[in-house]
N, C-alpha and C positions, 0 to 999 in steps of 0.2 A: 473491410475490417472495422470492427467496432471498438477499437482501443480508445480509452478515455484517460485523461489525466485527472487524478483524484487527490485532493488535499485533505489531510486529517490533522487535527490539533487536539492536544490533551484536553479532555473534558473536565468539568468540575468534579472534584473529589474531596474527601475530608482533609487531605493534606494540601490540596490546591483548590480552595473554594472558588476562585475565579477562573480555573483552568490555566492553561499555559500555551499561548500561541507560538512560542519559540520551541516547543517540544512537540514533534509530530512527524508526519511522513508525507511525501509526495510520491504517489505510485502511478504506474501506467498498467491498466488492466482492461480486458474486454468486458463490456457490459451489454446486456440486452436492452431492448427499448423501454423496459420498466426499471432499469437501474440495477438489475441483478447480475452478479458475476456469471460469465458464460464459459463453462469448462470446455466445450467443443471449440470455441474460438481461441481459448488459451492454448490448446494443443497446436493450433495452426500458427500462433504468434508468440509462443513462449519466450523466444529470445528477445522480444521487444517489451516484455512485461518486467519493467524495472522498478526499483524503489530507491528513494533517497531518504535516509533517516535524518531528521533535523533535531539538533540539540543546541540550546543556548542561542537560537536564532540563526544558526548556520548549518551547513551540511556536515554531518558527523560521519556518515557511512553511505556507501552505495552498494546495491545488490540486486538480486532478482527475486521475483515472486515465483516460487516453485512448489510442486507437490512432492513432499519428501518420501522416503522409503516406508515410513509408518502410515502414510496416507493423510498426513496433515499438510495444510497450506501454510507455508512459512515465507518470511523474508529471509533470504539466505545471503550472507555476506562473504567476505574473503577467507574466513577461517574455517571453512567446512561446516559441519553440523554444530560445532560448539557455540557458534555465535548466532544461530538461527533464532528468529522470533516468530512464534506461532500465532496465526490469526484464528480466532475462535469462530467456528461455524461460518466461514467465508461464503459458502454457497447459500446461506439463509439470509444474509444481510442485503439490504437495499442501499445502494450508494447514491443517495441524493442529499443535498445540503440539509443539515439538521438531524440526520440519522446518526446512529452510533455503531461503532465496531470495537471489539476488544482484541488486544494484542498482549501476549505474554512476552515481555521484553527480556533483554540479556540478563537482567538481575533476577529473573524468575517470577517477577511480579506481573500479574495481569492488570492492565490499565485500559480504561475506556477512552476512545478518541471519537471526536465529533467530525463528521464530514462537513467541510467548510466550502468546498467547491468541486464541481465536476465539469470538465470541458473536453471538447473533441481534441484528439491528438492528431497532429499533422506532421509527418516526418519531414525533416529538412531535406530539400532536394539536393542532389549531388550536382555541382556545377558541371556543365558540359564543355566549358571552355577553360582549360587549365593551361 
């Protein structure tokens, strides 16, 4: 399995000239050897493709990376479709530190996020002696 843990933080913008390291996402997604999202691997591991939305330096929401009924990749949270956040052209982005990805957030505003880290994901083993 090619699941990676990817950290994103709000990139520089006119209203945030320094960006914002406390506003971002930590997601788990399958990437190929070049850092591109792998849809075939997502199909196999979709229940492990999670996201944590960070706001104010702490976890604000937890959800899943899904392909919605309209064919858009979204971060889907607890409230069904109404709180989904759309990823712009997920299949075209390279997830390596320094690259950028756009997300249309809850408020309907598209924001750019910088990839700050990508690391291998290792599931926590289940203890065999309970």
